[in-house]
TIRO-2110 file (N, C-alpha, C; in Angstrom, 1 decimal):
// TIRO-2110
86.6, 131.6, 157.5, N, 1, A
85.7, 131.4, 158.6, CA, 1, A
85.0, 132.8, 158.9, C, 1, A
83.7, 132.7, 159.1, N, 2, A
83.0, 133.9, 159.3, CA, 2, A
82.7, 134.0, 160.8, C, 2, A
83.1, 135.0, 161.5, N, 3, A
82.8, 135.2, 162.9, CA, 3, A
81.7, 136.2, 163.1, C, 3, A
80.7, 135.7, 163.7, N, 4, A
79.6, 136.6, 163.9, CA, 4, A
79.9, 137.5, 165.1, C, 4, A
79.7, 138.8, 164.9, N, 5, A
80.1, 139.8, 165.9, CA, 5, A
78.9, 140.0, 166.9, C, 5, A
77.8, 139.9, 166.5, N, 6, A
76.6, 140.2, 167.3, CA, 6, A
76.1, 138.9, 167.9, C, 6, A
75.2, 138.9, 168.9, N, 7, A
74.5, 137.8, 169.4, CA, 7, A
73.6, 137.2, 168.3, C, 7, A
73.5, 135.9, 168.2, N, 8, A
72.6, 135.3, 167.3, CA, 8, A
71.3, 134.9, 168.0, C, 8, A
70.2, 135.2, 167.4, N, 9, A
68.9, 134.8, 168.1, CA, 9, A
68.4, 133.6, 167.3, C, 9, A
68.0, 132.7, 168.1, N, 10, A
67.4, 131.4, 167.5, CA, 10, A
66.0, 131.2, 168.1, C, 10, A
65.0, 131.2, 167.3, N, 11, A
63.6, 131.1, 167.8, CA, 11, A
63.3, 129.6, 167.9, C, 11, A
63.0, 129.1, 169.1, N, 12, A
62.7, 127.7, 169.3, CA, 12, A
61.3, 127.5, 169.6, C, 12, A
60.6, 126.7, 168.9, N, 13, A
59.2, 126.4, 169.1, CA, 13, A
58.3, 127.6, 168.9, C, 13, A
58.7, 128.6, 168.2, N, 14, A
58.0, 129.9, 167.9, CA, 14, A
57.6, 130.6, 169.2, C, 14, A
58.1, 130.2, 170.4, N, 15, A
57.8, 130.9, 171.6, CA, 15, A
59.0, 131.3, 172.3, C, 15, A
59.9, 130.4, 172.6, N, 16, A
61.1, 130.7, 173.4, CA, 16, A
62.2, 131.2, 172.5, C, 16, A
63.0, 132.1, 173.1, N, 17, A
64.1, 132.7, 172.3, CA, 17, A
65.4, 132.3, 173.1, C, 17, A
66.3, 131.7, 172.4, N, 18, A
67.5, 131.3, 173.0, CA, 18, A
68.6, 132.2, 172.5, C, 18, A
69.5, 132.7, 173.3, N, 19, A
70.5, 133.6, 172.9, CA, 19, A
71.8, 132.8, 172.8, C, 19, A
72.5, 132.8, 171.6, N, 20, A
73.7, 132.1, 171.4, CA, 20, A
74.8, 133.1, 171.3, C, 20, A
75.9, 132.8, 172.0, N, 21, A
77.1, 133.7, 171.8, CA, 21, A
78.2, 132.8, 171.2, C, 21, A
79.2, 133.5, 170.7, N, 22, A
80.4, 132.8, 170.2, CA, 22, A
80.0, 131.8, 169.1, C, 22, A
79.3, 132.3, 168.1, N, 23, A
78.8, 131.5, 166.9, CA, 23, A
79.8, 131.7, 165.8, C, 23, A
80.2, 130.6, 165.1, N, 24, A
81.1, 130.7, 164.0, CA, 24, A
80.6, 129.8, 162.9, C, 24, A
80.7, 130.2, 161.6, N, 25, A
80.3, 129.3, 160.5, CA, 25, A
81.6, 129.2, 159.6, C, 25, A
82.0, 128.0, 159.3, N, 26, A
83.2, 127.9, 158.5, CA, 26, A
82.9, 126.8, 157.4, C, 26, A
83.5, 127.0, 156.3, N, 27, A
83.3, 126.1, 155.1, CA, 27, A
84.5, 125.1, 155.1, C, 27, A
84.1, 123.8, 155.1, N, 28, A
85.1, 122.7, 155.0, CA, 28, A
85.5, 122.6, 153.5, C, 28, A
86.8, 122.4, 153.2, N, 29, A
87.2, 122.2, 151.8, CA, 29, A
86.5, 121.0, 151.3, C, 29, A
85.8, 121.2, 150.1, N, 30, A
85.1, 120.1, 149.4, CA, 30, A
84.0, 119.5, 150.3, C, 30, A
83.4, 120.3, 151.2, N, 31, A
82.4, 119.7, 152.1, CA, 31, A
81.4, 120.8, 152.6, C, 31, A
80.8, 120.5, 153.7, N, 32, A
79.6, 121.3, 154.2, CA, 32, A
80.1, 122.6, 154.9, C, 32, A
79.1, 123.4, 155.3, N, 33, A
79.3, 124.5, 156.2, CA, 33, A
79.2, 123.9, 157.6, C, 33, A
80.1, 124.2, 158.5, N, 34, A
80.1, 123.8, 159.9, CA, 34, A
79.6, 125.0, 160.7, C, 34, A
78.6, 124.8, 161.5, N, 35, A
78.1, 125.8, 162.4, CA, 35, A
78.6, 125.4, 163.8, C, 35, A
79.4, 126.3, 164.4, N, 36, A
79.9, 126.0, 165.7, CA, 36, A
79.4, 127.0, 166.7, C, 36, A
78.9, 126.5, 167.9, N, 37, A
78.5, 127.3, 169.0, CA, 37, A
79.4, 126.9, 170.2, C, 37, A
80.0, 127.9, 170.7, N, 38, A
80.9, 127.7, 171.9, CA, 38, A
82.0, 126.6, 171.6, C, 38, A
82.5, 126.7, 170.4, N, 39, A
83.6, 125.8, 169.9, CA, 39, A
83.2, 124.3, 169.7, C, 39, A
81.9, 124.1, 169.6, N, 40, A
81.5, 122.7, 169.3, CA, 40, A
80.6, 122.7, 168.0, C, 40, A
80.9, 121.8, 167.1, N, 41, A
80.1, 121.8, 165.9, CA, 41, A
78.7, 121.3, 166.3, C, 41, A
77.7, 122.1, 165.9, N, 42, A
76.3, 121.8, 166.3, CA, 42, A
75.5, 121.3, 165.1, C, 42, A
75.9, 121.7, 163.9, N, 43, A
75.2, 121.2, 162.7, CA, 43, A
76.1, 121.4, 161.5, C, 43, A
75.9, 120.5, 160.5, N, 44, A
76.6, 120.7, 159.2, CA, 44, A
75.5, 121.0, 158.2, C, 44, A
75.8, 122.0, 157.4, N, 45, A
74.8, 122.4, 156.4, CA, 45, A
75.3, 122.2, 155.0, C, 45, A
74.5, 121.6, 154.1, N, 46, A
74.8, 121.3, 152.7, CA, 46, A
75.0, 122.7, 152.0, C, 46, A
76.1, 122.8, 151.2, N, 47, A
76.3, 124.0, 150.5, CA, 47, A
76.4, 123.9, 149.0, C, 47, A
75.9, 122.7, 148.5, N, 48, A
75.9, 122.5, 147.1, CA, 48, A
74.5, 122.2, 146.6, C, 48, A
73.5, 121.9, 147.5, N, 49, A
72.1, 121.8, 147.1, CA, 49, A
71.6, 120.4, 146.7, C, 49, A
72.4, 119.4, 146.8, N, 50, A
72.0, 118.0, 146.4, CA, 50, A
71.7, 117.1, 147.5, C, 50, A
71.8, 117.5, 148.8, N, 51, A
71.6, 116.6, 149.9, CA, 51, A
70.1, 116.2, 150.0, C, 51, A
69.9, 115.0, 150.3, N, 52, A
68.5, 114.5, 150.5, CA, 52, A
67.9, 114.9, 151.8, C, 52, A
68.7, 115.4, 152.7, N, 53, A
68.3, 115.9, 154.0, CA, 53, A
68.4, 117.4, 154.2, C, 53, A
68.2, 118.1, 153.1, N, 54, A
68.3, 119.6, 153.2, CA, 54, A
67.6, 120.2, 154.4, C, 54, A
68.2, 121.1, 155.1, N, 55, A
69.4, 121.8, 154.8, CA, 55, A
70.7, 121.1, 155.3, C, 55, A
70.5, 120.0, 156.0, N, 56, A
71.6, 119.3, 156.6, CA, 56, A
72.4, 118.5, 155.6, C, 56, A
73.7, 118.3, 155.9, N, 57, A
74.6, 117.6, 155.0, CA, 57, A
74.4, 116.1, 155.2, C, 57, A
74.3, 115.3, 154.1, N, 58, A
74.2, 113.8, 154.2, CA, 58, A
75.4, 113.1, 153.5, C, 58, A
76.5, 113.9, 153.3, N, 59, A
77.7, 113.4, 152.6, CA, 59, A
77.6, 113.0, 151.2, C, 59, A
76.5, 113.5, 150.5, N, 60, A
76.3, 113.3, 149.1, CA, 60, A
77.5, 113.9, 148.3, C, 60, A
78.0, 115.0, 148.9, N, 61, A
79.1, 115.8, 148.2, CA, 61, A
80.3, 114.9, 148.0, C, 61, A
80.6, 114.0, 148.9, N, 62, A
81.7, 113.1, 148.7, CA, 62, A
81.5, 112.0, 147.7, C, 62, A
80.2, 111.6, 147.5, N, 63, A
79.9, 110.6, 146.5, CA, 63, A
80.0, 111.1, 145.1, C, 63, A
79.7, 112.4, 144.9, N, 64, A
79.7, 112.9, 143.5, CA, 64, A
80.9, 113.7, 143.2, C, 64, A
81.8, 113.9, 144.2, N, 65, A
83.1, 114.6, 143.9, CA, 65, A
83.0, 116.1, 143.9, C, 65, A
82.1, 116.6, 144.7, N, 66, A
81.9, 118.1, 144.9, CA, 66, A
83.3, 118.7, 145.3, C, 66, A
83.6, 119.8, 144.6, N, 67, A
84.9, 120.5, 144.9, CA, 67, A
84.6, 121.9, 145.1, C, 67, A
85.1, 122.4, 146.3, N, 68, A
84.9, 123.8, 146.6, CA, 68, A
86.0, 124.2, 147.7, C, 68, A
86.4, 125.4, 147.7, N, 69, A
87.4, 125.8, 148.7, CA, 69, A
86.9, 126.0, 150.1, C, 69, A
87.8, 125.9, 151.0, N, 70, A
87.5, 126.2, 152.4, CA, 70, A
87.5, 127.7, 152.6, C, 70, A
86.9, 128.2, 153.7, N, 71, A
87.0, 129.6, 154.0, CA, 71, A
87.0, 129.8, 155.5, C, 71, A
END
């Protein structure tokens, strides 16, 4: 699990800036990266590059037997 120490800045609509605190990114075993904000999963990101909905996970990893360790 990677714990971000600093505040993460997210630019929304190229104008507004939203400040997120307590952001964590963790890798699921044999699955996607989970981005958590304030202990809630907000997005799952593909980490093997074959998703049809890049950068989001579409569960293609399960269909092809993708294997990778958690962190």
